[in-house]
N, C-alpha and C positions, 0 to 999 in steps of 0.2 A: 581840527584835524592835525595830525603830526607831521612834520615836516621831515621825509625820509633823507634829506641832505645835510640834517643837522644830526641824525642818530646814526647807530648801527646794530647789528643784530646783538653785539655786546652788551648792548643796554638794557635788553629785556632779558637777561639771564637769569639775573636774580635782583631780588629786593628787598630792602631791610623795612620798609613800612608800609608794604602791599602786600595783600594775599593774593595766590595765583590766581584766582578767577578776576580782579582787578588787573594784575599784571597781563593777563591773557586777553583781556578787551583791549589794552594799550596797543599790543601788537597787533590784535587785528586792525587796529586804525592805522597801523605803521604800514602793514600789509595793503591797506586799501590805498593808501597814497603812492605806494610801489606802483600798483594796478594803473592808478590814474595817469602816472607818468610814463606808463607801458615798460617800466624798467623790471617787472615781474615775470622772470623767466624760469619757474619752477612748477613742476606738477604738470606740464603740459601733457596732455592726454594723447597717447598714440592709439590710432586704430589699427595700424599693422605689425606692432611688433619692432623687434630690432631688426635694423637692418641699415645698409649705406645710404638707403633714403627711407623715409618714413612719411607717412600722411597722419598728421594730429588735428585736433579740433583746437584752431586758434582762440585763446579766450578773450581776446580782443574783438574779434569779429564775429565769432561765432562760426566761422567757417570753417571747411576742411580745406588744409594747407599742406602741400607736398613740400617737404624740405631735405635737402642733405643734411644726413645725421653725422655730426662730427662730436658726439656727446656719448657714445656707445663705449663700453668696455669689450665688447664681443669681437674683440680682436681678430678672430680668424672666421668669424661668422657662422659659428658652429650651431646657433640658437635655430638655425632653419637650414642645416645641412640633410639632405636626405636622409643620411645612415643614421643621424642621431636620431631624426623624426621617426623613423623607421622602429628603431631600438626601443624608444619610450612608448609608441603605441602596443607594442606587443607584450611590453611588460605590464600595462595596464590591463590588457586584456587576460594576462594569465595570473598576476597577484592583486589586481583591485586598485583602488586610486589612493590607498594608504598602507602603511605598515602595521598599524592597529597597537602600537604600544611601545614604550621606550626600548632602546636598544640592548639593553642590559637584562631586561624581564624577558618579553615576549615579542619583540618587533624586529629582530635581526633577520635578515633574509639571506639566501645563499648568495644572492647578486651583491649584497651589502658587503659580504665577505670576499667576493670577488674583486669588488671595487676598491677595496682597502689594500689587498695585496697586488694591484695592479698599480695604485698611488704608491707603495713602498718601492715596488722595484723601479718605478719611473723617476722616483727621488733618490735611490740607493741608499734607503733604508730598509731597515730589517722587516720592519711594521708598520700600520698606520690606522687611524680611527677616522672616522669620517662624522662630522656635526651637519646641522641643519641649517647653518649658515657660517660664513668667514668670520663675522665679528664674535659669532659664539665659539667659535675654534680658539679664536685667540683668548677673549674673556675667560672660558673654562679652562683651557690649559692653564694660562699663566696664574690664575686666582687657585688653583690646585696646586703648584707646586712651589711659589713663592709665597713665605709668611712672615713675620714680624722679625726672624732674625736671617732673612734673606735679603738679597738686594737685587733689583733691576738695573742693569746699566744701558739706559736708552740713548740712541740717535735722539735728536731734539727733533727731527721730522716724522718720527714715526706714526702709523697711523692710530687714530683716537681708540680703537679696539684695544690697541696693545697697552695704553695710557689706562685705560677702563680696568683692565687686568691686574692692573700693579696698585690697585687700591689697598690691599691690607698687607702691603710690603713696602720696604723703604725702595726709593729711586732716585738713580745718580742719571744726570743726562750729559752727555758731551757733544761737542759742537758736530755739525753734518758733515759726514764722512772725513773726518778731521782725526787721523790715526794718531797724533801728537795728544789731542785732546782725551782720544779714550786709553790711551796708555798712563795719563795722569790720572784719569777716574780710578782706573784699575789698581795703580799704586795707592791711592788714597783707600780704597776699601780692602786690600789684600788681605789683611788678618782680621777682619771685622765681622763677617759674615759666614754662615753655613754654606750657601748657595749662592753663588755669583753668576748672573745669568744675561750676556751682551744679548741686545735684542735690536735687530735692525729692520729693515723693508728691504727687499731685493731690488726692486724698482720702485721709485717714492712717486707717490699718485699725484703730487702735483707740480713735481718739477720733472719728472721724467728721466731722472738720473739713476744710474746703478751705482749698489753700495760695493765699495773693493772689499770682496768677501773673503778673498785668499789672504789679505793683509788682517783683516778682523779676525778671522780662526786665528792665525798665527798669533797675535799678541794676545789675544784673549786668554788662549791654551797656556800660555808660557804665563800667565798670572793665576793658574788654576780656574779660570773660568769657563762656563759652557756657552754654547753661541747658539741663538736661535733665529732663524732668517723667515720672515714673511713673503710668500711668493706671490701673493694676489696678481700684482700686474706683470710677474714674471714667467712663470707657467706657459709654456706655448709660444713664447714670444721670443724669450732670449736664451743664448745655448746653442750650439751646433744643430741638435736635434730636439730643441723646441723645452728641453727639461728643466729649464730655468737658470738662477744666478749660480747653484753650485756647479753647474756643468759650464756654463760661460767663465767662470773663475778659476775653474778646476780644481775644486775641491768636493767633488761628488764622496760622499761616504765620511767626509771630516766634520761637517755640520752637525751638531749635536740633536738639535731638533729643527725640522723642516715644516713651515706652517704655510697654511695659504686658502684660497676661496676657489670655489667649484663653477663660480658664475660670472667669470670674467672669460676669457679666451676658451675655457671648457664648456661655455655656453649654457649652464644650468644653473642650479643654485646649491648653495651647502658651504661647507668648509672641513680642512682636513688637519691632521697631525701626522707626520711621519718620521719615527724616531727609532730606538732600539725596543726591542720586544718586552722588555721588564718595565720602561716606562709608560708603553701603550697599554699595558697589563694594569698599571698603577692608576692611570688615567680612567680607565674603564669604571673603576670603584669611586674616585676621588674628584671627578670633575663634574661638578653640578649642572653644567651647560650640556652633558654628554647624558648624563644620568636621566635627567628629569626633562628631557625633551623627546617628543616621538619621533621615531626614526626617519631618514631620508624617505622622501616618497619613491615607489617602485620605478615609476617613470622619468623621475630624474636620475637615480642611479643608473638604469639600465642605459639613457643617453650618455651619461657621463663615462661608462666604458667604452661604450663607442666612440665619444670625442676623442678619449686617449688613444684608440687604435687610430681614427683618422690623424691624429697629429704624427704619429709614427709613420703611417702609410701615405700621406699626402704632404710630403714636406713643401711642393708649389704653394700651398697655402700662406704658408711662413714667408717664403719667397715673395710671393705679391705684394704682403706686409709691407716687407723691409723695402721692396722697390719703392713703394708709396713713401716711407718714411724718408728714404733718401731723396726722393723727388721733391717732396713739401718742405723739407728742411733747408736745402739748397736754395730754393727760390724764396723761403720767408726771410732767410740771411742776407739773400741777394738784394731785397727790397729793402732791408735794413731793419727788421724787427729784432728786439731783445729775446732770446729765447733762453737765457739762463744757460743751465749746464746740460739742458735737452739730449738725451742719447737714445731714446726708445719711441714707441707710437703715442706716447704723451707730449704734448705740446704745448708749455706754457709760455704765451705770448704776452710780456710783462709791459704792462702799462704805467702803474707807478700813481694811477690817480683814479680814485673808486668812482669818482662820477664819470669819468671818461669811461672808464670800463662799463657801466650801466648804460650809457649813451650807444656807445659802439656795438654792445650786445642787443640793444633795440633795433638798431638798425641792423644788424646781419640776421636778425629774426623777421624783420619786413622783407630782406632779401631773400628767404626762404633757406638761411643756413644755420643750423642748430648747433650753438655751441653752450657753454657753461661759464659764468661771469663767478669770478674767485677775488674776496676782497674781504678787507680788515672785518672779524677776527681770525678769518680762516689762515689769512697770510698777514705780515704788515703791510700796512698802506703803502709803503713804498714799492712794495712787491706785488701790488695787486695786478692781476690779470686776466685774460679771457684762455680758458683751457680748451683744447682742442685734442681728440683721441683718434687716430686713423684705423681703418680697419682693410682687410685684404681686398674686402668687396668694392673698396672705393675706386671707381675710375678716373683715370687722368682728367676727364672732362670735369667731374666733381672737383677735383682739386685745383683746376685751373679755375675755375668759378669761384671758387672761395678765394682763392690768391687776388684774383682783380677786384674783389669786394674788399678785402683787407688791403689791397692798395689804395683803394679810393680812401678807405676809412681811416688808414694811417696817416694820409698826406691831411685829410680835413680836420683830424685832431691834433696834428702836430707831433704823432708819434714816430715818423720817418721822414 
């Protein structure tokens, strides 16, 4: 039996002397020890879908368990909004369950074009194209536009999909949200490459902080580099009208490529790229993730169009989300928890001890509070954490209950 306190996920990523089946068997034993210790907080099966609370099948007891859901990216609870549900049902009745082909050939529906136009306008760009996943939008776009004589200049905390998209090009990293470091890298690569593309997240998924996009755009453009921002956790959440980081930083129309997912605050699935019309046209033919994936389902497409309408027409949803963010942040800080530079709906409660994270998440699960453990190698061991995300639908009762349990566990494990 493998002792999970002596190994990490990094130990099973590759092996020089084992084939993949041997490695998978060892990792199975690793997982079994996780389960035995009740540290396994993955693939908890929901019976009710996304929401501020949900019913799951507890894989320790086999019983149905109702939990406060603090692990969802459904920030505005649009997955179950009556308007998005109705739009999706009507689209299925009209178009069927699938698009039937890849978008470039026979799979483009009129509602796909409508969604693309709406996304482009929402993001202050000329045009847009949609993918079947946010991962695919980053992977497909970056791999199509950056090659061996180009360079990607990445914030060291960017999402994995961005790094995966850069496998056929050169990569330079700069320190997280550090403009001096960015400028140093830009000086280094100034005359070496054809295309220089600075890529950042608008809101960082593990830290909940915001990129200083106005400064990034100014510095990058001064050195002849383009800027791409991934708006996965920003769309619908930040900016006066929920349009994301460019709006929040007053640089709408100045960011060269705006990317994002359609599966978080927009409440469905898919990804998008918004940029100028010429680059969109280029991607239609050269982005393999776009060309070789069947187009987004009619239901998701129609629901997403309506989700954008809801964001524009029901700003009270975003207001409720921010009321929750401010309340929760104020009370966590009052208790003495370390939140790093958290600024949005994502709360990293930094513990700095992998085993304590596992034990605290076990006790939170037992208390009916659904959170995510994050530890090495996803983050450095000194920054291991409990990741919490809030939605507009959480009540003060949900938040107070969570705060009470966190206070008890924080004292028990010597965190506060």
